[in-house]
C-alpha positions as CSV (number, residue, x, y, z in Angstrom):
1,M,0.0,0.0,0.0
2,A,1.4,3.4,-1.0
3,K,2.3,5.9,1.7
4,P,0.3,9.1,1.9
5,K,2.0,12.0,0.2
6,V,2.3,15.4,2.0
7,L,3.2,18.7,0.4
8,L,5.7,20.6,2.5
9,I,6.1,24.3,1.8
10,I,9.2,25.9,3.5
11,T,11.7,28.4,2.1
12,Q,15.2,26.9,2.6
13,D,17.0,30.1,2.0
14,T,15.9,31.2,5.5
15,K,14.5,28.0,7.1
16,E,16.6,25.1,5.9
17,E,17.1,23.6,9.4
18,E,13.5,23.8,10.2
19,G,12.5,22.3,6.8
20,R,14.8,19.3,7.2
21,F,13.6,18.7,10.7
22,V,9.9,18.7,9.8
23,R,10.5,16.5,6.8
24,S,12.4,14.0,8.9
25,V,9.7,13.7,11.5
26,M,7.0,13.1,8.9
27,E,9.1,10.6,7.0
28,E,9.8,8.7,10.3
29,A,6.1,8.7,10.9
30,G,5.4,6.9,7.6
31,V,4.5,9.5,5.0
32,D,6.2,10.6,1.8
33,V,7.1,14.3,1.5
34,V,7.2,16.5,-1.5
35,H,9.1,19.7,-0.6
36,L,8.1,22.9,-2.5
37,D,10.8,25.5,-1.9
38,P,9.7,29.0,-2.9
39,S,13.0,30.6,-1.8
40,I,14.1,33.7,-3.5
41,R,17.5,34.6,-2.0
42,K,19.3,31.4,-3.0
43,T,18.7,27.8,-3.9
44,V,19.9,25.3,-1.3
45,G,18.9,22.1,-3.1
46,G,17.2,18.9,-2.0
47,A,13.6,20.0,-2.6
48,E,11.5,18.1,-5.1
49,I,10.2,21.4,-6.4
50,A,13.0,24.0,-6.6
51,P,12.8,27.8,-6.8
52,E,13.8,27.7,-10.4
53,E,10.9,25.5,-11.4
54,I,8.5,27.7,-9.4
55,A,9.7,30.9,-11.1
56,G,9.5,29.1,-14.5
57,A,5.9,28.2,-13.9
58,A,5.1,31.9,-13.6
59,G,7.0,32.7,-16.8
60,K,10.2,34.0,-15.3
61,T,13.7,32.9,-14.4
62,I,14.7,33.0,-10.7
63,E,17.2,35.7,-11.6
64,E,14.4,37.8,-13.1
65,V,12.5,37.4,-9.9
66,R,15.4,38.4,-7.7
67,A,16.0,41.4,-10.0
68,L,12.5,42.8,-9.2
69,G,14.1,44.1,-5.9
70,H,10.7,44.2,-4.1
71,E,9.6,41.5,-1.7
72,G,6.0,41.9,-2.5
73,K,6.5,41.7,-6.3
74,C,8.9,38.8,-5.9
75,Q,6.4,36.9,-3.7
76,A,3.5,37.5,-6.2
77,V,5.5,35.7,-8.9
78,M,6.4,32.8,-6.6
79,I,2.8,32.4,-5.4
80,E,1.6,32.3,-9.1
81,G,4.2,29.6,-10.0
82,A,3.8,27.6,-6.7
83,L,0.0,27.5,-7.1
84,K,0.2,26.2,-10.6
85,I,2.7,23.5,-9.8
86,A,1.0,22.4,-6.5
87,L,-2.3,22.0,-8.2
88,E,-0.8,20.2,-11.2
89,R,1.0,17.8,-8.9
90,H,-2.1,17.2,-6.9
91,A,-4.2,16.5,-10.0
92,A,-1.6,14.0,-11.2
93,E,-0.9,12.3,-7.9
94,P,-3.1,13.6,-5.1
95,F,-1.6,14.9,-1.8
96,S,-3.1,13.8,1.5
97,G,-2.1,16.9,3.3
98,V,-0.3,20.3,3.1
99,I,2.0,21.7,5.8
100,S,4.1,24.8,6.1
101,V,6.3,26.6,8.6
102,G,6.7,30.4,8.1
103,G,6.7,34.0,9.2
104,S,4.5,36.6,7.6
105,M,5.7,36.2,4.1
106,G,5.8,32.4,4.2
107,T,2.4,32.3,5.8
108,S,0.9,34.5,3.0
109,L,2.4,32.3,0.3
110,S,1.7,29.0,1.9
111,T,-1.9,29.7,2.9
112,A,-2.6,31.1,-0.6
113,I,-1.7,27.6,-1.9
114,M,-3.7,25.9,0.9
115,Q,-6.8,27.9,0.1
116,A,-6.7,26.6,-3.4
117,F,-6.9,23.0,-2.3
118,P,-10.3,21.3,-1.7
119,Y,-12.1,21.2,1.6
120,G,-11.2,18.1,3.6
121,I,-7.5,17.8,2.7
122,P,-5.6,18.4,5.9
123,K,-3.9,21.9,5.9
124,L,-1.6,23.0,8.7
125,M,0.2,26.3,9.0
126,V,2.8,26.8,11.8
127,S,3.2,30.5,11.8
128,T,4.4,33.5,13.8
129,M,1.1,35.1,12.7
130,A,-1.1,32.5,14.3
131,S,-1.7,34.3,17.6
132,G,-3.0,37.5,15.9
133,F,-5.3,38.4,12.9
134,T,-5.6,35.1,11.0
135,Q,-8.6,35.8,8.7
136,P,-6.5,36.8,5.6
137,Y,-4.6,33.5,5.9
138,V,-7.5,31.1,6.7
139,G,-10.1,32.8,4.5
140,V,-13.1,30.4,4.3
141,K,-11.0,27.2,4.1
142,D,-10.3,24.5,6.7
143,I,-6.8,25.7,7.5
144,I,-5.4,24.9,11.0
145,M,-3.0,27.6,12.2
146,S,-0.5,26.7,15.0
147,N,1.4,29.4,16.9
148,A,5.1,29.1,16.3
149,V,5.6,30.7,19.8
150,T,9.2,31.7,19.1
151,D,10.5,33.2,15.9
152,I,11.3,30.6,13.2
153,S,15.1,30.9,13.7
154,G,16.7,27.6,14.6
155,I,15.4,24.8,16.8
156,N,15.1,25.2,20.5
157,S,13.3,23.3,23.3
158,I,10.0,25.1,22.5
159,S,10.1,25.4,18.8
160,G,11.4,21.8,18.4
161,D,8.3,20.6,20.2
162,V,6.0,22.9,18.1
163,Y,7.5,21.6,14.8
164,R,7.5,18.0,15.9
165,N,3.9,18.1,17.1
166,A,2.8,19.8,13.9
167,A,4.7,17.2,11.7
168,L,3.2,14.3,13.7
169,A,-0.3,15.8,13.6
170,M,0.0,16.2,9.8
171,A,1.3,12.6,9.4
172,G,-1.6,11.3,11.4
173,M,-4.2,13.4,9.4
174,A,-2.6,12.4,6.1
175,K,-2.8,8.7,7.0
176,G,-6.5,9.1,8.0
177,Y,-7.5,11.2,5.1
178,D,-9.9,9.5,2.7
179,P,-10.8,11.6,-0.4
180,A,-13.7,9.3,-1.1
181,A,-15.3,9.8,2.3
182,H,-17.5,12.7,1.1
183,E,-18.3,11.2,-2.3
184,G,-21.5,9.4,-1.2
185,D,-24.8,9.4,-2.9
186,K,-26.5,11.8,-0.5
187,P,-27.6,15.1,-2.1
188,L,-25.8,18.0,-0.5
189,V,-28.0,20.9,0.8
190,L,-26.6,24.2,2.1
191,I,-28.5,26.6,4.3
192,T,-27.8,30.0,5.8
193,T,-29.3,31.1,9.1
194,L,-28.7,33.1,12.3
195,G,-29.9,32.2,15.8
196,T,-32.9,34.4,15.3
197,T,-34.2,32.1,12.5
198,E,-32.7,28.8,13.9
199,K,-36.1,27.5,15.1
200,S,-37.4,27.3,11.5
201,V,-34.1,26.3,9.9
202,R,-33.7,23.4,12.4
203,R,-37.0,21.9,11.3
204,I,-36.0,22.3,7.6
205,R,-32.6,20.7,8.3
206,E,-34.1,17.8,10.3
207,A,-36.8,17.1,7.6
208,L,-34.3,17.0,4.8
209,E,-31.8,14.9,6.7
210,A,-34.7,12.5,7.4
211,D,-35.2,12.3,3.6
212,G,-31.6,11.3,3.2
213,A,-29.9,14.5,2.4
214,E,-26.6,15.8,3.8
215,V,-27.2,19.3,5.2
216,M,-24.7,22.0,6.0
217,V,-25.8,25.1,7.9
218,F,-23.9,28.4,7.9
219,H,-24.1,31.3,10.4
220,S,-24.5,34.4,8.2
221,S,-22.8,36.9,10.4
222,G,-19.9,37.8,8.1
223,G,-18.1,34.4,7.7
224,G,-20.9,31.9,7.0
225,G,-22.2,33.4,3.8
226,P,-18.8,33.5,2.0
227,T,-18.2,29.9,3.2
228,F,-21.6,28.9,1.9
229,D,-20.6,30.4,-1.5
230,A,-17.2,28.8,-1.5
231,I,-18.6,25.3,-0.9
232,V,-21.1,25.8,-3.7
233,K,-18.1,26.4,-6.0
234,D,-16.0,23.5,-4.5
235,R,-18.6,20.8,-4.1
236,N,-21.5,19.2,-6.1
237,V,-24.3,21.0,-4.3
238,A,-27.8,19.7,-5.0
239,L,-29.7,22.6,-3.4
240,A,-28.9,26.0,-1.9
241,L,-31.3,27.4,0.7
242,D,-30.2,31.0,1.2
243,L,-32.6,31.8,4.1
244,S,-30.7,34.6,5.9
245,T,-30.1,37.9,4.1
246,T,-28.1,39.5,7.0
247,E,-24.8,39.8,5.1
248,I,-26.6,41.2,2.0
249,V,-28.6,43.7,4.1
250,D,-25.4,44.8,5.8
251,H,-23.6,45.2,2.5
252,L,-26.4,47.4,1.2
253,L,-26.9,49.5,4.3
254,G,-23.5,49.6,6.0
255,G,-23.7,47.0,8.7
256,L,-20.9,45.0,10.3
257,A,-21.6,41.7,8.5
258,D,-21.0,43.2,5.0
259,T,-19.4,40.5,2.9
260,G,-19.4,42.3,-0.4
261,P,-21.5,42.5,-3.6
262,E,-20.9,38.8,-4.7
263,R,-22.6,37.3,-1.6
264,G,-25.2,34.7,-2.7
265,M,-24.2,34.7,-6.4
266,A,-22.2,31.5,-6.6
267,A,-25.2,29.1,-6.6
268,L,-27.2,31.3,-8.9
269,R,-24.5,31.6,-11.5
270,K,-23.6,27.9,-11.2
271,G,-27.1,26.9,-11.9
272,V,-27.7,25.2,-8.5
273,P,-31.4,25.1,-7.6
274,T,-31.9,27.9,-5.1
275,I,-34.5,29.0,-2.7
276,I,-34.2,32.4,-1.2
277,A,-36.1,33.8,1.9
278,P,-35.5,37.2,3.6
279,G,-34.7,35.8,7.0
280,N,-33.3,38.5,9.3
281,A,-34.2,41.2,6.8
282,D,-35.7,43.2,9.8
283,F,-32.3,44.4,11.1
284,I,-28.9,45.7,10.4
285,I,-26.0,44.5,12.5
286,A,-24.2,47.5,14.1
287,G,-21.7,47.9,16.8
288,P,-22.2,49.0,20.4
289,I,-25.3,51.0,21.1
290,D,-23.6,54.4,21.1
291,V,-22.0,53.7,17.7
292,A,-25.3,52.3,16.3
293,E,-27.2,55.4,17.4
294,Q,-24.6,57.7,15.7
295,Q,-24.4,55.6,12.5
296,F,-28.2,55.0,12.2
297,P,-29.9,57.8,14.1
298,G,-33.6,57.9,14.8
299,K,-34.0,54.1,14.5
300,R,-35.3,51.4,16.7
301,Y,-32.5,49.4,18.4
302,H,-32.0,46.2,20.2
303,V,-28.8,45.7,22.2
304,H,-27.9,42.1,21.4
305,N,-24.8,42.3,23.6
306,P,-22.3,45.0,24.5
307,A,-20.6,44.7,21.2
308,L,-23.5,44.3,18.8
309,T,-26.8,46.2,18.2
310,A,-29.6,45.1,15.9
311,V,-31.0,48.2,14.1
312,R,-34.6,47.9,12.7
313,T,-34.9,48.2,8.9
314,E,-37.8,50.2,7.5
315,A,-39.7,50.3,4.2
316,K,-37.2,52.1,2.0
317,E,-34.3,49.9,3.2
318,L,-36.4,46.8,2.6
319,E,-37.1,48.1,-0.9
320,I,-33.3,48.4,-1.5
321,L,-33.0,44.8,-0.4
322,A,-35.8,43.7,-2.8
323,D,-34.1,45.6,-5.7
324,H,-30.8,43.8,-5.0
325,L,-32.5,40.4,-4.7
326,A,-34.2,41.0,-8.1
327,K,-30.8,41.8,-9.7
328,M,-29.3,38.6,-8.1
329,V,-32.0,36.2,-9.4
330,G,-31.8,37.9,-12.8
331,E,-28.4,36.3,-13.2
332,A,-29.6,32.8,-12.2
333,T,-28.8,30.1,-14.7
334,G,-30.8,27.5,-12.9
335,P,-34.2,27.2,-11.1
336,V,-34.8,29.7,-8.3
337,R,-37.8,30.6,-6.1
338,I,-38.3,33.2,-3.4
339,F,-40.6,32.8,-0.3
340,T,-41.3,35.7,2.0
341,P,-43.1,35.5,5.3
342,L,-46.0,37.9,6.1
343,G,-45.7,37.5,9.8
344,G,-42.2,38.7,10.5
345,F,-38.6,38.1,9.4
346,S,-36.9,36.8,12.5
347,N,-37.3,36.3,16.3
348,H,-36.6,40.0,16.8
349,D,-39.5,40.8,14.4
350,S,-42.1,38.8,16.4
351,P,-44.5,39.5,19.3
352,E,-41.7,38.1,21.7
353,G,-39.0,40.2,20.0
354,H,-37.8,43.8,20.4
355,L,-38.1,45.1,16.8
356,Y,-41.6,43.8,15.9
357,D,-43.3,45.7,13.1
358,T,-46.3,44.2,11.4
359,S,-46.4,47.0,8.8
360,Q,-43.3,45.9,6.9
361,P,-43.6,42.3,5.6
362,G,-46.7,42.8,3.4
363,P,-45.5,45.9,1.5
364,F,-42.1,44.2,1.1
365,A,-43.7,41.1,-0.4
366,A,-45.7,43.3,-2.8
367,Y,-42.7,45.3,-3.9
368,L,-40.6,42.2,-4.3
369,R,-43.2,40.7,-6.7
370,K,-43.1,43.9,-8.6
371,V,-39.3,44.1,-9.2
372,V,-38.4,40.4,-9.5
373,P,-38.3,39.0,-13.0
374,D,-41.5,37.4,-14.1
375,D,-39.9,33.9,-14.5
376,V,-38.9,33.8,-10.8
377,P,-41.8,32.8,-8.6
378,V,-42.3,34.9,-5.5
379,D,-44.6,33.4,-2.9
380,A,-45.8,35.3,0.2
381,V,-46.6,32.9,3.0
382,D,-49.1,33.9,5.7
383,A,-46.9,33.0,8.6
384,H,-43.9,34.1,10.6
385,F,-40.5,32.9,9.4
386,N,-40.2,30.7,12.5
387,D,-43.7,29.2,12.2
388,E,-44.1,25.6,11.1
389,A,-46.2,26.7,8.2
390,F,-43.3,28.6,6.8
391,S,-40.7,25.9,7.3
392,D,-43.1,23.3,5.9
393,T,-43.5,25.5,2.8
394,I,-39.7,25.6,2.3
395,V,-39.4,21.9,2.9
396,A,-42.0,21.1,0.3
397,A,-40.3,23.3,-2.3
398,A,-36.9,21.8,-1.4
399,R,-38.2,18.3,-1.9
400,D,-39.5,19.2,-5.3
401,Y,-36.1,20.5,-6.4
402,L,-34.3,17.5,-4.9
403,K,-36.7,15.0,-6.6
404,A,-36.2,16.8,-9.9
405,G,-32.5,16.7,-9.5
406,A,-32.5,13.0,-8.7
407,K,-34.4,12.3,-11.9
408,A,-32.0,14.3,-14.0
């Protein structure tokens, strides 16, 4: 039986000792190692993928890269070449894991490569950046970041344990990695939600799981939506249930969970059957109450916690959302339906909530019907988002799409 193969990314011009140490630990643990060395200063030798090959994959010689005389420009070239080679090698003879040790520059390069690999493949970054702001390095992928503790400059009693533990962890993950584990026959369904719509979404999830679907749920507070979109691109998704518009509302109105103009477009453009509902359209996510009052004066507020305030949306703001949803579904290449509740958009927008407003859902539904393309059904449901009647409606439509997909 062939040993699992791990891609090791370490620059030997500055971290030769550390690279050889990590490699030896993994090889002793029973995995084969392919070392990708994106060094710029000099070529040490011994790596399966040398700096010259990486530069060449980006259309330059290593001398031309060095002549750029700017670390950012040099790194951009090496990232381009390293990405191309890593993915080509993976396509030809799949890796069972990717590991790297690096500072800020090495972390940027290595995690750019890791982010290009599919979900599920073990990815481990030992970094001096791991105890701080990690979002640019992790993105929406399943990258494990381990704090290097000391600078990556030689091997001492602490760093030696850090590197050894990381290498052994990677070896164990690589041995256990099974690329066929998620290639079952269950249709994959993705759902967005927040805690304020979880009651309804839980019923939807449980019903579809009982039908035999695999269901993944994403918390749409700034990270969940982009992950939802990324998995649509990465996996064979049977159905997208985009049931929380928080990140879209915040993009349009200046809230904290703004994830940009592309939020929600991946499934529509890919042709994945999609159901949209305006869960949580009743509020914008703002900061502490004093900040919220300054940014959104004269509104109704609900202090969710000391750091976050829910700010009630009103008719004009909901029309902005409707216009945006209309533009989104206008780009759909597959089937799409919209369901909107007439009894309230979230737990905040309910008799038990703090932002309840019965005057908004009806006009929103009417305006939505007016602006959405005629070939996209818009159904107003006489129920609150969290009522069984609404979740049952979503489940019925979801089953129709899944049955149609199963017959295709």
